[in-house]
N, C-alpha and C positions, 0 to 999 in steps of 0.2 A: 297545554302540555307540550305541544310542538316547540314553542318558544323556549321552554325550560330545557328540552333536549338539545336544541341548537346552542343555547348558552353553555350547557355542560360540555358539549363537544368542543366548542370554541375555547372554553376555559382550559380544557384538557390539552388541546393542541398548543395554546399559548404557553401553558405550563411546561409542556414537553420541549418547546422551542427554547424557553429560558434555561431549562436544565441542560439542553444540548449546548448552549452557548457557554455555560459554566464549565462543562467538561471539554475535553479535547474533541475536535471535530473527527468524524469518521473518515479518516484519510483514504481508506481503501474504497469507500463508496465514491468519493470525489474522483479518485484516480481511475475507477472503473469506467467512467464516462469519457472514453477516448474514441475518436474516429480515426480512420486511416485513409491516406491517399495512395493510390497505386501508381508507381512509376516503374521504369525499367532500369535494370543494371546489367552487368555482363553475365549474370546467372539467370535472368528472366525477370519476372514480376518482383517488385520490392514494395513492401507495405511500410509506409512512413507514418508514424503516429502524428495526429493532429490533436493537441491537448485542448481541453475546455478552459474557459476563462477562470474558473475556480482553481484549477490545477496551476495555471500560469501565475495566478496571484500568490500561490504557495511557494513557487520556485525561489530558492535562495533563503527561505525562512526556516527556522527550526520547527520541526514537527515531531510528533510522537506517533509511532506506528507499532502495531502488535501483529504477531504472526508466528509462523513455524519455521525454524531453521531447516533448510534443505541439506541433508547430509550426503553430498556426493562422495561415493566411496573413494578413499585415498586422496581426496581433494579438499577436505574440510580444513580451512585455515582459520584460526581463531580471530584474525583481524580482517579477513575478507570472506564474506558469506552472502548467501542468497536467502531472503526471507519471503515466505509465501503467506498470503492472506488465508489460504486454505490448508487443511491438513495434507500431509504427504500423499495420501491415496487420491486426493482430488486436485493436486497442484498442477501447474502448467507442464512440468516435466514428466509427471507420472500419471496424471488423470485428465480431468476435463476442464481445468482452469485455463484461462487465456493469458497472453503475455502481460496484460494489465494487472494480473494477480500476483506478480513476483517483483521483487526489488533487490537490486545489488547494493550491498552495504559494506562500507569501509569503517571499521571500528577504531576508536582511539586506543583502546586497550583490548587485550585478549578476552574472549568470551568462551565459556565452556559449552559444549554441545548439550542440548537437552531436547527431548521429544515434546516437551510442554511448550505452550504458547508463551512467547516472551514479548516484552515491550522494549523498544529501542528509540532513543531520541537522537536526532541529527539534522543536518541541513539537506533539504530536498533539492535534487537536480533533475531536470527533465532532459531526456536524451532523444533527439530525433535525427542526429547526425551520424553517430557511430554504430553501424550494424553489428559490431562485435560485442557490444555492451547491451544491457537491458535498458528499456525505455525509462525506468525509474531508478534513480541512484540516490542513496542516502550517504552523505559524507560526514566525517567526524562523529560517527555513531558512539553512543554511550548506552550501556545496558541499564535499564530502569528497574527491571524486575520481571517476575512472572506476571502474565496477564490473568485477569479473573473474568468470570462470566462466560457467556456463550460467544462464539466467534461469528 
């Protein structure tokens, strides 16, 4: 009985891994695993992101990310936006999310604002140099459509 249970669990896990490879990777999960080194600058402590090996492998590649557009009042630009992995009430700027849960996006074409979760494809850039920008940047963004399923 125990062997059958182990075989079923291993089969399920292998099947899940195969399905995950067929789908797009969970980019937010990969990006969430970031560490920081603390340095000093003219304002005091500065936290510099140290990206994990998986994130470094993704830099410069085309990825697909889903999330919520953050509607900064009077600042929404249809080609420059911020995407959050979390709904607005939980995002980095409004709730409990960390800086690894948001991404700066430059779109190729204008996108309309929606409160629904969207999917965007583009080239990932990691930023540990410019403190005036977010640590994750998606360039040449293209709207793929609305995301489905749970976030």
